[in-house]
N, CA, C and O atoms as a GROMACS GRO file, in nm:
protein
  320
    1MET      N    1  -0.196   7.808   6.285
    1MET     CA    2  -0.126   7.614   6.270
    1MET      C    3  -0.032   7.597   6.192
    1MET      O    4  -0.062   7.606   6.073
    2ALA      N    5   0.079   7.574   6.220
    2ALA     CA    6   0.111   7.570   6.147
    2ALA      C    7   0.149   7.460   6.016
    2ALA      O    8   0.117   7.345   6.045
    3GLN      N    9   0.197   7.473   5.907
    3GLN     CA   10   0.163   7.315   5.844
    3GLN      C   11   0.255   7.311   5.865
    3GLN      O   12   0.327   7.408   5.887
    4GLN      N   13   0.295   7.171   5.864
    4GLN     CA   14   0.433   7.113   5.863
    4GLN      C   15   0.500   7.010   5.695
    4GLN      O   16   0.484   6.894   5.735
    5ASN      N   17   0.544   7.000   5.586
    5ASN     CA   18   0.616   7.002   5.535
    5ASN      C   19   0.608   6.805   5.557
    5ASN      O   20   0.697   6.796   5.641
    6ILE      N   21   0.585   6.736   5.546
    6ILE     CA   22   0.574   6.583   5.500
    6ILE      C   23   0.635   6.550   5.369
    6ILE      O   24   0.586   6.574   5.259
    7ALA      N   25   0.764   6.486   5.400
    7ALA     CA   26   0.843   6.371   5.277
    7ALA      C   27   0.710   6.294   5.266
    7ALA      O   28   0.611   6.276   5.338
    8ARG      N   29   0.751   6.257   5.144
    8ARG     CA   30   0.602   6.107   5.101
    8ARG      C   31   0.773   6.076   5.047
    8ARG      O   32   0.857   6.136   4.980
    9GLN      N   33   0.759   5.922   5.136
    9GLN     CA   34   0.809   5.832   5.028
    9GLN      C   35   0.794   5.783   4.881
    9GLN      O   36   0.688   5.736   4.842
   10PRO      N   37   0.880   5.793   4.818
   10PRO     CA   38   0.876   5.754   4.686
   10PRO      C   39   0.792   5.574   4.668
   10PRO      O   40   0.803   5.506   4.771
   11ASP      N   41   0.716   5.506   4.549
   11ASP     CA   42   0.689   5.444   4.649
   11ASP      C   43   0.768   5.368   4.480
   11ASP      O   44   0.851   5.427   4.412
   12ASN      N   45   0.720   5.252   4.456
   12ASN     CA   46   0.820   5.118   4.437
   12ASN      C   47   0.845   5.142   4.330
   12ASN      O   48   0.960   5.179   4.356
   13TYR      N   49   0.837   5.155   4.217
   13TYR     CA   50   0.817   5.199   4.070
   13TYR      C   51   0.907   5.391   4.115
   13TYR      O   52   1.017   5.441   4.094
   14GLU      N   53   0.868   5.404   4.135
   14GLU     CA   54   0.960   5.555   4.179
   14GLU      C   55   1.067   5.526   4.261
   14GLU      O   56   1.145   5.621   4.254
   15LEU      N   57   1.124   5.408   4.362
   15LEU     CA   58   1.233   5.400   4.346
   15LEU      C   59   1.291   5.307   4.167
   15LEU      O   60   1.390   5.323   4.095
   16LEU      N   61   1.200   5.239   4.161
   16LEU     CA   62   1.302   5.168   4.034
   16LEU      C   63   1.316   5.282   3.952
   16LEU      O   64   1.415   5.300   3.880
   17GLY      N   65   1.257   5.330   3.956
   17GLY     CA   66   1.310   5.435   3.791
   17GLY      C   67   1.416   5.552   3.846
   17GLY      O   68   1.419   5.658   3.784
   18GLN      N   69   1.494   5.534   3.950
   18GLN     CA   70   1.549   5.598   4.042
   18GLN      C   71   1.697   5.562   3.989
   18GLN      O   72   1.786   5.637   3.949
   19ARG      N   73   1.690   5.396   4.007
   19ARG     CA   74   1.789   5.372   4.065
   19ARG      C   75   1.794   5.240   3.870
   19ARG      O   76   1.864   5.138   3.864
   20ILE      N   77   1.725   5.279   3.780
   20ILE     CA   78   1.737   5.313   3.599
   20ILE      C   79   1.807   5.404   3.650
   20ILE      O   80   1.920   5.408   3.699
   21GLN      N   81   1.717   5.484   3.633
   21GLN     CA   82   1.833   5.640   3.568
   21GLN      C   83   2.039   5.685   3.682
   21GLN      O   84   2.131   5.765   3.667
   22LYS      N   85   2.019   5.622   3.735
   22LYS     CA   86   2.096   5.656   3.796
   22LYS      C   87   2.277   5.541   3.718
   22LYS      O   88   2.395   5.570   3.703
   23ILE      N   89   2.210   5.443   3.697
   23ILE     CA   90   2.280   5.353   3.615
   23ILE      C   91   2.295   5.385   3.451
   23ILE      O   92   2.378   5.334   3.376
   24ILE      N   93   2.198   5.477   3.417
   24ILE     CA   94   2.230   5.522   3.259
   24ILE      C   95   2.311   5.650   3.260
   24ILE      O   96   2.382   5.687   3.166
   25ASN      N   97   2.288   5.734   3.406
   25ASN     CA   98   2.386   5.823   3.442
   25ASN      C   99   2.500   5.868   3.466
   25ASN      O  100   2.538   5.982   3.495
   26SER      N  101   2.580   5.721   3.447
   26SER     CA  102   2.694   5.647   3.573
   26SER      C  103   2.788   5.668   3.433
   26SER      O  104   2.754   5.628   3.322
   27PRO      N  105   2.933   5.752   3.467
   27PRO     CA  106   3.006   5.794   3.368
   27PRO      C  107   3.050   5.623   3.340
   27PRO      O  108   3.040   5.564   3.447
   28ALA      N  109   3.076   5.567   3.272
   28ALA     CA  110   3.057   5.442   3.192
   28ALA      C  111   2.929   5.450   3.062
   28ALA      O  112   2.926   5.482   2.943
   29ALA      N  113   2.854   5.412   3.141
   29ALA     CA  114   2.695   5.446   3.055
   29ALA      C  115   2.697   5.575   2.992
   29ALA      O  116   2.697   5.554   2.870
   30GLN      N  117   2.698   5.673   3.009
   30GLN     CA  118   2.727   5.833   2.930
   30GLN      C  119   2.915   5.767   2.838
   30GLN      O  120   2.876   5.769   2.721
   31ARG      N  121   3.012   5.736   2.832
   31ARG     CA  122   3.066   5.732   2.762
   31ARG      C  123   3.046   5.619   2.646
   31ARG      O  124   3.092   5.637   2.533
   32THR      N  125   2.987   5.521   2.676
   32THR     CA  126   2.931   5.428   2.554
   32THR      C  127   2.806   5.479   2.563
   32THR      O  128   2.781   5.505   2.445
   33ARG      N  129   2.743   5.499   2.605
   33ARG     CA  130   2.560   5.513   2.549
   33ARG      C  131   2.544   5.366   2.483
   33ARG      O  132   2.571   5.306   2.378
   34SER      N  133   2.460   5.334   2.661
   34SER     CA  134   2.452   5.169   2.699
   34SER      C  135   2.438   5.185   2.807
   34SER      O  136   2.478   5.277   2.878
   35ALA      N  137   2.373   5.084   2.833
   35ALA     CA  138   2.386   5.046   2.922
   35ALA      C  139   2.302   4.920   2.940
   35ALA      O  140   2.218   4.890   2.854
   36PHE      N  141   2.330   4.811   3.097
   36PHE     CA  142   2.316   4.670   3.013
   36PHE      C  143   2.187   4.639   3.224
   36PHE      O  144   2.252   4.626   3.328
   37LEU      N  145   2.112   4.638   3.227
   37LEU     CA  146   2.050   4.674   3.297
   37LEU      C  147   1.878   4.515   3.302
   37LEU      O  148   1.799   4.476   3.216
   38HIS      N  149   1.902   4.474   3.465
   38HIS     CA  150   1.881   4.339   3.493
   38HIS      C  151   1.724   4.370   3.587
   38HIS      O  152   1.686   4.460   3.511
   39LYS      N  153   1.687   4.367   3.621
   39LYS     CA  154   1.546   4.433   3.745
   39LYS      C  155   1.627   4.268   3.849
   39LYS      O  156   1.690   4.162   3.851
   40ALA      N  157   1.550   4.379   3.917
   40ALA     CA  158   1.589   4.342   4.093
   40ALA      C  159   1.503   4.234   4.198
   40ALA      O  160   1.396   4.274   4.243
   41PRO      N  161   1.553   4.096   4.237
   41PRO     CA  162   1.410   4.014   4.233
   41PRO      C  163   1.302   4.050   4.329
   41PRO      O  164   1.195   4.000   4.362
   42ASP      N  165   1.387   4.176   4.368
   42ASP     CA  166   1.240   4.240   4.507
   42ASP      C  167   1.167   4.389   4.404
   42ASP      O  168   1.120   4.494   4.448
   43GLU      N  169   1.178   4.356   4.301
   43GLU     CA  170   1.144   4.455   4.244
   43GLU      C  171   0.984   4.395   4.163
   43GLU      O  172   0.956   4.282   4.203
   44SER      N  173   0.896   4.444   4.073
   44SER     CA  174   0.800   4.385   4.048
   44SER      C  175   0.781   4.388   3.910
   44SER      O  176   0.780   4.487   3.837
   45LEU      N  177   0.759   4.226   3.869
   45LEU     CA  178   0.712   4.265   3.724
   45LEU      C  179   0.688   4.374   3.601
   45LEU      O  180   0.737   4.417   3.497
   46GLN      N  181   0.572   4.385   3.698
   46GLN     CA  182   0.467   4.481   3.660
   46GLN      C  183   0.540   4.591   3.605
   46GLN      O  184   0.510   4.655   3.504
   47ASP      N  185   0.690   4.615   3.719
   47ASP     CA  186   0.704   4.804   3.670
   47ASP      C  187   0.766   4.760   3.617
   47ASP      O  188   0.771   4.818   3.508
   48TRP      N  189   0.877   4.620   3.626
   48TRP     CA  190   0.977   4.592   3.558
   48TRP      C  191   0.949   4.642   3.349
   48TRP      O  192   1.009   4.685   3.250
   49LYS      N  193   0.822   4.594   3.394
   49LYS     CA  194   0.775   4.600   3.192
   49LYS      C  195   0.738   4.715   3.195
   49LYS      O  196   0.805   4.783   3.116
   50GLN      N  197   0.618   4.805   3.280
   50GLN     CA  198   0.605   4.954   3.289
   50GLN      C  199   0.718   5.004   3.231
   50GLN      O  200   0.704   5.034   3.113
   51LEU      N  201   0.837   5.024   3.282
   51LEU     CA  202   0.918   5.070   3.287
   51LEU      C  203   1.013   5.050   3.167
   51LEU      O  204   1.093   5.136   3.131
   52LEU      N  205   0.996   4.916   3.102
   52LEU     CA  206   1.122   4.981   3.026
   52LEU      C  207   0.945   4.975   2.859
   52LEU      O  208   0.990   4.961   2.745
   53ALA      N  209   0.873   4.980   2.863
   53ALA     CA  210   0.776   4.979   2.765
   53ALA      C  211   0.810   5.170   2.784
   53ALA      O  212   0.828   5.249   2.692
   54GLU      N  213   0.811   5.201   2.944
   54GLU     CA  214   0.812   5.423   2.912
   54GLU      C  215   0.967   5.409   2.852
   54GLU      O  216   0.998   5.499   2.775
   55ILE      N  217   1.059   5.316   2.876
   55ILE     CA  218   1.231   5.375   2.816
   55ILE      C  219   1.173   5.306   2.700
   55ILE      O  220   1.139   5.406   2.636
   56ALA      N  221   1.143   5.222   2.638
   56ALA     CA  222   1.103   5.207   2.443
   56ALA      C  223   1.057   5.300   2.441
   56ALA      O  224   1.148   5.373   2.401
   57GLU      N  225   0.923   5.397   2.467
   57GLU     CA  226   0.873   5.547   2.335
   57GLU      C  227   0.959   5.635   2.350
   57GLU      O  228   0.906   5.745   2.331
   58ALA      N  229   1.086   5.646   2.381
   58ALA     CA  230   1.170   5.778   2.326
   58ALA      C  231   1.236   5.724   2.212
   58ALA      O  232   1.282   5.617   2.172
   59ASP      N  233   1.223   5.840   2.178
   59ASP     CA  234   1.334   5.868   2.006
   59ASP      C  235   1.468   5.825   2.056
   59ASP      O  236   1.492   5.821   2.176
   60ASN      N  237   1.598   5.778   1.919
   60ASN     CA  238   1.660   5.712   1.918
   60ASN      C  239   1.755   5.680   2.097
   60ASN      O  240   1.853   5.728   2.155
   61VAL      N  241   1.652   5.572   2.125
   61VAL     CA  242   1.680   5.414   2.192
   61VAL      C  243   1.623   5.359   2.208
   61VAL      O  244   1.504   5.375   2.237
   62SER      N  245   1.715   5.214   2.190
   62SER     CA  246   1.674   5.103   2.146
   62SER      C  247   1.702   4.969   2.286
   62SER      O  248   1.799   4.955   2.361
   63LEU      N  249   1.568   4.887   2.276
   63LEU     CA  250   1.598   4.734   2.443
   63LEU      C  251   1.603   4.622   2.328
   63LEU      O  252   1.533   4.605   2.228
   64GLN      N  253   1.715   4.552   2.382
   64GLN     CA  254   1.787   4.465   2.342
   64GLN      C  255   1.755   4.364   2.503
   64GLN      O  256   1.785   4.406   2.614
   65GLU      N  257   1.685   4.221   2.474
   65GLU     CA  258   1.685   4.170   2.563
   65GLU      C  259   1.793   4.029   2.485
   65GLU      O  260   1.815   3.972   2.378
   66GLN      N  261   1.847   4.031   2.678
   66GLN     CA  262   1.984   3.969   2.654
   66GLN      C  263   1.959   3.829   2.702
   66GLN      O  264   1.849   3.810   2.753
   67ALA      N  265   2.037   3.733   2.694
   67ALA     CA  266   2.017   3.542   2.731
   67ALA      C  267   2.010   3.575   2.908
   67ALA      O  268   1.943   3.524   2.998
   68ASP      N  269   2.062   3.632   2.907
   68ASP     CA  270   2.026   3.652   3.032
   68ASP      C  271   1.905   3.697   3.153
   68ASP      O  272   1.913   3.683   3.275
   69GLY      N  273   1.836   3.733   3.105
   69GLY     CA  274   1.670   3.783   3.117
   69GLY      C  275   1.736   3.962   3.116
   69GLY      O  276   1.669   4.033   3.041
   70GLY      N  277   1.815   4.012   3.163
   70GLY     CA  278   1.783   4.111   3.102
   70GLY      C  279   1.826   4.224   3.007
   70GLY      O  280   1.888   4.179   2.911
   71VAL      N  281   1.815   4.336   3.007
   71VAL     CA  282   1.818   4.403   2.874
   71VAL      C  283   1.953   4.493   2.851
   71VAL      O  284   2.039   4.531   2.931
   72LYS      N  285   1.945   4.504   2.776
   72LYS     CA  286   2.086   4.600   2.686
   72LYS      C  287   2.010   4.771   2.620
   72LYS      O  288   1.917   4.790   2.542
   73LEU      N  289   2.073   4.837   2.671
   73LEU     CA  290   1.949   4.991   2.668
   73LEU      C  291   2.048   5.066   2.543
   73LEU      O  292   2.142   5.075   2.621
   74SER      N  293   2.078   5.098   2.473
   74SER     CA  294   2.188   5.158   2.363
   74SER      C  295   2.066   5.297   2.332
   74SER      O  296   1.950   5.294   2.291
   75TRP      N  297   2.166   5.425   2.378
   75TRP     CA  298   2.154   5.564   2.262
   75TRP      C  299   2.164   5.615   2.167
   75TRP      O  300   2.090   5.557   2.086
   76THR      N  301   2.212   5.692   2.126
   76THR     CA  302   2.259   5.834   2.011
   76THR      C  303   2.255   5.874   2.057
   76THR      O  304   2.229   5.847   2.174
   77LEU      N  305   2.289   6.026   1.989
   77LEU     CA  306   2.246   6.160   2.054
   77LEU      C  307   2.260   6.215   1.882
   77LEU      O  308   2.316   6.188   1.776
   78VAL      N  309   2.150   6.324   1.954
   78VAL     CA  310   2.091   6.384   1.760
   78VAL      C  311   2.150   6.559   1.776
   78VAL      O  312   2.113   6.664   1.828
   79VAL      N  313   2.232   6.520   1.716
   79VAL     CA  314   2.272   6.688   1.754
   79VAL      C  315   2.242   6.764   1.606
   79VAL      O  316   2.281   6.727   1.495
   80ASP      N  317   2.143   6.905   1.648
   80ASP     CA  318   2.051   6.938   1.564
   80ASP      C  319   2.166   7.055   1.498
   80ASP      O  320   2.135   7.127   1.404
   0.00000   0.00000   0.00000
């Protein structure tokens, strides 16, 4: 019997991560080593908080809450 490859759809948390990753990887964000992030209205607050907590655990990364409810993500590059 032939086995079918069935692509699994990403869950909402994975979609949120992909969206934020695109923002962080944009040329403008890479140039300034910062990005302004906002939770989309259709995204879960729980997922949003979880993602920010995971980002905050990374070395050389800082998160600053903004007055508009967004977050400024900044990072530094460490050269060995």
